[in-house]
C-alpha positions in Angstrom: 150.0 32.2 125.8 146.8 32.2 125.0 146.1 28.8 122.7 143.6 29.4 120.2 140.2 27.3 120.3 140.5 24.2 118.3 138.2 24.2 115.0 134.7 21.3 115.6 136.3 18.2 112.9 133.7 18.2 109.9 131.2 15.5 110.0 132.6 12.1 107.9 129.0 11.4 106.3 127.4 14.0 104.2 124.5 12.2 105.4 123.0 9.0 106.4 120.6 7.3 104.6 117.7 5.6 106.9 115.4 3.0 104.8 113.3 0.0 106.0 115.1 -2.9 103.7 112.0 -3.7 102.1 112.9 -0.6 100.2 116.3 -2.1 99.7 116.2 -1.5 95.8 115.0 1.8 95.5 117.3 3.0 98.7 120.2 1.6 96.7 119.2 3.1 94.2 119.1 6.7 95.3 121.9 5.9 97.4 123.8 5.3 94.3 122.5 8.1 92.1 123.5 11.0 95.2 127.1 9.5 95.4 127.5 9.7 91.6 125.8 13.1 90.9 128.6 15.9 90.7 127.5 19.7 92.4 128.4 23.3 90.5 131.6 23.1 92.3 132.8 19.9 90.8 132.4 18.2 94.7 130.6 15.2 94.8 128.2 14.2 97.5 130.5 11.5 98.8 130.0 10.0 101.4 126.8 8.9 102.4 126.1 6.1 105.0 123.7 3.5 104.0 123.5 0.2 106.2 123.5 -3.3 104.0 122.8 -5.2 107.3 119.6 -6.2 108.2 119.3 -5.0 111.8 119.4 -8.2 114.8 116.1 -8.6 116.5 118.1 -6.5 119.7 116.5 -3.5 121.6 119.0 -1.1 120.2 120.8 0.0 117.3 124.1 -1.7 116.8 127.2 0.4 117.6 128.4 1.4 113.6 125.0 2.9 113.1 125.1 5.1 116.1 128.7 6.3 115.2 127.5 7.1 111.8 124.7 9.1 113.0 127.0 11.1 115.0 129.4 11.2 112.1 126.5 12.4 109.7 125.8 16.3 108.2 122.4 15.7 107.3 119.7 12.5 107.4 117.8 11.3 104.3 115.0 9.5 105.6 113.3 6.6 102.8 109.6 7.2 103.6 107.2 4.1 103.1 104.9 2.3 104.7 107.3 0.0 105.3 109.3 2.7 107.0 106.7 4.3 108.9 106.3 0.5 110.6 109.9 -0.3 111.2 110.6 1.0 114.6 114.3 1.1 113.7 113.9 3.7 110.8 112.1 5.8 113.9 115.1 5.0 116.5 117.4 6.5 113.6 115.6 9.3 113.2 114.8 9.9 117.2 118.7 9.8 117.8 119.8 11.9 114.8 117.6 14.1 116.0 119.1 14.1 119.7 122.4 14.3 119.0 122.1 17.1 116.0 119.1 19.5 116.9 120.3 22.1 114.3 121.4 19.8 111.3 118.6 19.0 108.4 116.5 15.8 108.4 115.2 15.2 104.5 112.4 12.7 103.5 112.5 10.8 100.1 108.9 9.9 99.8 108.9 6.6 97.2 105.2 4.9 98.2 101.7 5.4 99.9 100.7 9.0 101.1 102.8 11.2 103.6 100.6 10.2 106.5 100.9 6.5 106.0 104.6 6.7 105.1 106.1 9.3 107.0 107.5 7.9 110.7 105.9 9.5 113.8 109.9 10.9 115.0 109.7 12.6 111.1 106.7 14.5 112.2 107.6 15.8 115.8 110.4 15.9 118.3 110.3 15.8 122.0 106.4 17.0 122.1 107.4 19.6 118.9 105.2 18.9 115.2 107.4 19.2 112.4 107.3 19.7 108.7 110.1 17.5 107.0 111.7 18.5 103.6 110.2 16.2 101.2 111.0 15.5 97.8 107.9 13.2 96.0 109.7 10.2 94.1 105.9 8.8 93.0 105.0 8.8 89.6 103.0 11.4 89.1 104.5 13.6 91.3 108.1 14.9 91.7 109.5 11.7 89.8 112.7 10.3 90.1 114.4 12.6 88.4 113.1 16.0 90.3 113.0 14.3 93.6 116.8 13.7 93.1 117.4 17.2 92.7 115.6 18.3 95.2 117.6 15.8 98.0 120.8 17.0 95.6 119.6 20.7 96.6 119.0 19.8 100.5 122.4 18.2 101.3 124.6 20.6 99.5 122.5 24.1 100.1 122.7 24.5 96.4 119.5 26.4 95.0 116.9 24.0 93.3 116.1 25.9 90.6 120.0 26.0 89.3 120.3 22.5 89.6 117.7 21.8 87.6 119.0 24.2 84.7 122.6 22.3 85.0 120.3 19.1 84.4 118.7 20.5 81.7 122.1 21.3 79.9 123.7 18.2 80.6 120.3 16.2 79.5 120.4 18.4 75.8 124.4 17.5 75.9 123.9 13.9 75.9 121.3 14.4 73.4 123.2 16.2 71.0 125.9 13.4 70.9 123.6 10.4 71.0 121.8 12.4 67.8 125.3 12.9 66.6 126.6 9.0 66.9 123.1 8.1 65.6 123.5 10.2 62.2 127.1 8.8 62.3 126.5 4.9 63.0 123.4 6.1 60.0 126.0 6.9 57.4 128.4 4.2 58.1 125.3 1.8 57.8 124.1 2.9 55.1 126.9 2.0 53.3 127.1 -1.3 54.1 123.9 -2.0 53.0 124.7 -0.2 49.6 128.0 -2.7 49.8 125.7 -5.3 50.8 123.0 -4.5 48.1 125.8 -4.7 45.4 127.1 -7.7 46.8 124.1 -9.8 46.4 120.9 -10.3 44.5 117.9 -9.4 45.8 116.1 -13.0 45.1 119.0 -14.9 47.3 119.0 -12.0 49.4 115.6 -12.2 50.4 115.6 -16.3 50.9 118.6 -15.9 53.1 116.6 -13.5 55.6 113.6 -15.9 55.2 115.9 -18.6 56.6 117.5 -16.6 59.1 114.5 -15.5 60.6 112.8 -19.3 60.7 116.3 -19.9 62.8 116.0 -17.6 65.0 112.0 -18.4 65.4 113.3 -22.0 66.1 115.4 -21.2 68.4 116.5 -17.9 70.9 112.9 -16.4 70.4 111.0 -19.8 71.0 113.2 -20.7 74.0 112.4 -16.8 75.2 108.7 -17.1 74.8 108.5 -20.2 76.1 110.2 -18.4 79.0 108.0 -16.0 79.8 104.8 -18.1 79.2 103.9 -16.6 75.8 104.1 -19.0 73.3 100.6 -17.3 72.1 103.0 -14.7 70.2 104.2 -17.3 68.4 101.2 -17.8 66.4 101.8 -14.5 64.4 105.5 -15.0 63.9 104.3 -18.9 62.4 102.0 -17.7 59.9 104.2 -14.9 58.8 106.9 -17.2 58.1 104.9 -19.9 56.7 103.6 -17.3 54.2 106.7 -16.4 53.2 107.4 -20.1 52.2 104.0 -20.7 50.0 105.2 -19.2 47.2 108.1 -21.8 47.0 106.7 -25.3 48.9 107.2 -27.5 46.4 109.8 -29.1 48.9 110.7 -31.9 46.7 113.2 -29.9 44.6 114.5 -28.1 47.6 118.0 -29.3 49.1 117.7 -31.2 52.1 118.7 -28.7 54.8 115.9 -26.5 53.9 113.5 -29.4 53.8 114.4 -30.2 57.3 114.3 -26.2 58.4 110.6 -26.3 56.9 110.0 -29.4 58.8 111.2 -28.1 61.7 108.8 -24.9 61.4 106.3 -27.2 60.8 106.7 -29.3 64.2 107.2 -25.9 66.3 103.5 -25.2 64.7 102.4 -28.2 65.7 103.4 -28.1 68.9 101.9 -24.5 69.5 98.8 -25.6 68.4 99.1 -28.3 70.9 99.6 -26.5 73.7 96.7 -23.3 72.7 96.6 -20.9 74.3 93.4 -19.3 72.7 90.0 -19.7 73.5 88.8 -23.0 75.2 86.3 -23.7 72.6 89.3 -23.3 69.3 91.1 -26.7 71.7 89.5 -29.2 68.9 90.5 -27.2 65.8 94.0 -26.5 67.0 94.7 -30.0 67.5 93.4 -31.0 63.8 95.1 -27.9 62.5 98.6 -29.4 64.8 97.9 -33.1 63.4 97.6 -31.8 59.8 100.8 -29.5 60.2 102.7 -32.9 61.8 101.3 -34.9 58.7 103.4 -32.4 56.2 106.3 -32.4 58.3 106.3 -36.4 58.3 105.6 -36.6 54.6 109.4 -34.3 53.9 111.4 -36.0 56.7 110.2 -39.3 55.5 111.6 -38.3 51.9 114.4 -37.2 53.3 115.2 -40.2 55.1 114.0 -42.9 52.7 117.0 -41.1 50.5 119.9 -40.5 53.1 119.1 -43.3 55.7 122.5 -42.7 57.5 122.1 -39.0 58.0 121.4 -37.9 61.6 120.3 -34.8 60.4 117.6 -36.6 58.7 116.9 -39.5 60.9 116.6 -37.1 64.0 113.9 -34.5 61.8 112.1 -37.6 61.2 112.2 -39.3 64.7 110.8 -35.8 65.6 108.0 -35.9 62.7 107.1 -39.3 64.2 106.5 -37.7 67.9 104.6 -34.8 66.7 102.0 -37.0 64.5 101.7 -39.5 67.5 101.1 -37.1 70.4 98.6 -35.4 67.9 96.8 -38.9 67.8 97.2 -38.7 71.4 95.0 -35.6 71.8 92.8 -36.2 69.6 90.8 -37.6 72.0 89.3 -33.6 71.9 87.7 -34.6 68.9 87.6 -38.2 69.1 85.9 -38.3 72.7 89.0 -41.0 72.9 92.9 -41.2 72.5 93.7 -42.8 69.2 95.6 -45.1 71.4 97.0 -47.5 69.1 98.2 -44.9 65.9 99.7 -43.4 69.1 101.4 -46.4 70.5 103.1 -46.8 66.6 104.5 -43.5 65.9 105.7 -42.9 69.6 107.8 -46.7 68.8 108.8 -45.4 65.7 110.0 -42.2 67.7 112.3 -44.5 70.1 113.4 -46.5 67.2 114.6 -43.4 65.4 116.4 -42.1 68.5 117.9 -45.7 69.0 119.8 -45.7 65.6 120.9 -42.1 66.1 122.2 -43.4 69.7 123.8 -46.4 68.2 125.7 -44.4 65.7 127.1 -41.4 68.0 127.0 -43.5 71.6 128.8 -40.6 73.3 126.6 -37.9 72.0 124.5 -36.1 74.8 122.4 -34.7 72.5 120.9 -38.8 71.4 121.0 -39.3 74.5 118.5 -37.2 76.0 116.1 -37.4 73.0 116.0 -41.7 73.9 115.4 -40.5 77.1 112.6 -38.1 75.6 111.6 -41.3 73.9 111.5 -43.7 77.2 109.8 -41.3 79.2 106.8 -40.9 76.2 106.0 -44.6 76.4 106.2 -44.8 79.8 103.8 -41.9 80.2 101.4 -43.6 77.6 101.4 -47.1 79.3 100.1 -45.5 82.5 97.8 -42.8 80.9 96.4 -46.6 78.9 96.5 -48.3 82.5 98.7 -50.7 80.7 101.7 -52.8 81.9 103.0 -50.9 85.0 105.9 -53.0 85.3 107.3 -52.1 82.0 106.3 -48.6 82.5 108.3 -48.4 85.5 111.1 -49.5 83.3 110.8 -47.3 80.5 110.1 -44.1 83.1 113.5 -45.3 85.3 115.3 -45.8 82.2 114.5 -42.0 81.5 115.2 -40.9 84.9 118.7 -42.2 85.2 119.8 -40.6 81.5 118.9 -37.4 82.6 120.2 -37.6 86.4 123.4 -38.3 84.5 122.9 -35.6 81.9 121.9 -33.0 84.9 124.8 -34.0 86.6 127.2 -33.6 83.4 126.0 -30.0 82.8 123.1 -28.5 85.7 121.6 -25.6 83.9 117.9 -25.2 83.4 117.0 -26.8 81.0 118.8 -30.0 82.5 117.2 -29.5 85.6 113.6 -29.5 84.0 114.2 -32.5 82.5 115.6 -34.0 85.3 112.5 -33.0 87.6 110.0 -34.2 84.8 111.4 -37.7 85.0 111.6 -38.2 88.7 107.6 -36.7 89.0 106.7 -39.8 86.0 108.7 -42.4 87.6 106.9 -41.5 91.0 104.0 -42.4 88.9 104.8 -45.3 87.9 105.7 -45.9 91.1 102.5 -45.6 92.4 101.4 -47.5 89.7 103.5 -50.6 91.4 102.7 -50.1 94.9 105.4 -48.6 96.2 104.3 -45.2 97.8 106.9 -44.6 99.9 109.7 -44.6 97.2 107.6 -42.4 95.0 106.9 -39.8 97.4 110.5 -39.5 98.0 111.3 -38.7 94.2 108.4 -36.2 94.8 110.1 -34.5 97.3 113.3 -34.6 95.4 111.2 -33.3 92.4 110.4 -30.3 94.4 113.4 -29.4 96.0 114.6 -29.0 92.1 112.6 -26.9 91.1 112.4 -24.9 94.1 115.6 -24.0 93.9 115.4 -23.3 89.8 112.7 -20.6 91.1 115.3 -18.6 93.6 117.9 -19.4 90.7 115.1 -18.1 87.7 112.5 -15.7 89.1 111.4 -13.9 86.5 111.3 -17.5 83.6 107.8 -18.7 84.3 109.3 -22.6 83.4 110.1 -22.9 87.1 107.2 -21.9 88.3 105.1 -23.9 86.1 107.2 -27.5 87.3 106.3 -26.3 91.0 102.5 -26.1 90.6 102.6 -28.8 89.0 104.9 -30.9 91.4 102.9 -29.4 94.6 99.6 -31.1 92.7 101.2 -34.3 92.3 102.2 -34.0 95.4 98.9 -33.2 97.4 97.2 -35.8 94.8 99.6 -38.7 96.2 99.3 -37.6 99.5 95.7 -37.3 99.7 95.5 -40.9 98.2 98.0 -42.0 101.3 94.9 -40.1 104.0 97.6 -37.8 104.4 95.1 -34.8 104.1 97.0 -32.0 106.6 100.3 -32.3 104.0 98.2 -32.9 101.1 96.7 -29.3 101.9 99.9 -27.9 102.6 101.1 -29.3 98.6 97.9 -27.9 97.5 98.4 -24.3 99.3 102.2 -23.8 97.0 100.6 -25.2 94.0 98.0 -22.6 94.2 100.7 -19.9 94.6 102.6 -21.2 92.1 99.4 -21.1 90.0 98.9 -17.3 90.8 102.1 -16.2 89.7 101.8 -17.6 87.0 98.3 -16.3 86.0 100.0 -12.5 86.7 102.5 -13.4 84.5 99.8 -14.6 81.3 95.8 -14.6 82.8 94.7 -15.5 79.4 97.2 -19.1 79.4 94.5 -21.8 78.7 97.3 -24.5 79.8 97.4 -23.0 83.4 94.0 -22.8 83.3 93.6 -26.8 82.9 96.0 -27.0 85.9 94.4 -24.2 88.0 90.8 -26.2 87.9 92.6 -29.5 88.9 94.0 -28.0 91.8 90.7 -26.5 92.5 89.3 -30.3 92.9 92.1 -31.3 95.0 90.8 -28.6 97.7 87.5 -29.7 97.5 88.4 -33.0 98.3 90.6 -32.0 101.0 88.1 -29.3 102.3 85.3 -32.2 102.4 87.2 -34.8 104.1 88.3 -32.1 106.9 84.8 -31.4 107.2 83.9 -35.0 107.7 86.9 -35.2 110.7 
């Protein structure tokens, strides 16, 4: 009896996705979108093989990759300059064509021109020039949507125009569904708005809206803008809210909570003035504006504190007024040619005294413990700046660092880590002033390890990058003072890299430009030293 021939097994994979791991993000997106695509007959392009692992530095492809190429019905090459430079991509193309000379090889061009992005193995095979089927995913060309449809058409043997028409119909249905949902939601919101307007008087509604805006500005919005290094955006917001308050700024007739909230707004506005990111010639006037707002806030919180000396909110609010007023006197050296140290010491000591009251009233409150660490750190910094008693400065710095370290260990988040790193920096400064360079350098390196970890955990937040810039700059300066010029150059380079990253986020940031000038100066010092050697 004659046996019937056995039909060849269908390939396991609809396609093998060949790409350079530098293009992992877009390759993964294309892979996910292709597998999610539904064909007219209801089937999907599954499975597609994509290698998730970095290939080892050996001479050949792994057995897993070879098996996947053998069992793939098509090859999809993610074309880019990185892919052209990758020998692994070239080997995968060559092996697939050797195994399956009759199966399709498609290309998805994601970056560069074709002659810059197409691997040589894609353009020729065994001496024969080939013209690959390519979808151009670049902006201004096919784009992602049409490029994806072209790949689907190539892998499924479906007419492209049919897929395009089907995709347009699906998009239209989605738009209609979203529109219907939006209309329905609008009707619901309109009904709720009517109920709200009937439930509240217009004056009360406006006040609640203004207070809510202030609270949002002082908390969530402010933190987000700090995270991207754009506090300059706060100026317009601050001014708008303050205009809302101008009509009834006779604060003495208001309740304590409202007065404290308005003082907090003035604190925030003063902070923005002190951290001016505008033009350098505006700096002096902005500091004067900040001092004016700090004095207004001090008058408000002093009145509340005088009436309610045991009220925790009143004590804390007045402590902040003392800090910002003292900081303004310190910064006013831009106008007065020198810092007003007596006034600065007075207000900073008052600040610490008020915070000490909070700690005595609630010893287990982490917020007050952190604020006391800020106060100790502020006095440490001021004494060092004023070239005062270095032993006293070290005592304040050590106390602040120990408190921040304890808080960081209890709650190791972004903010506590930055605070702890900052206190390590100032304690290192104090140690240098007390002729303990080895201990100081050890703290510098510990500080850098903390902020480097934050850079990895929060890559889009500018605060870890700013902290890294300042930490490496301080380390470079310290190493230079110790005659370790090579190590100082490496630290200065790390500081420069962080500064470049920050400039890309906000080129107009004046505060960062000031520190970049200091990086320039230390790099010049190091370069001159190297020339002498």
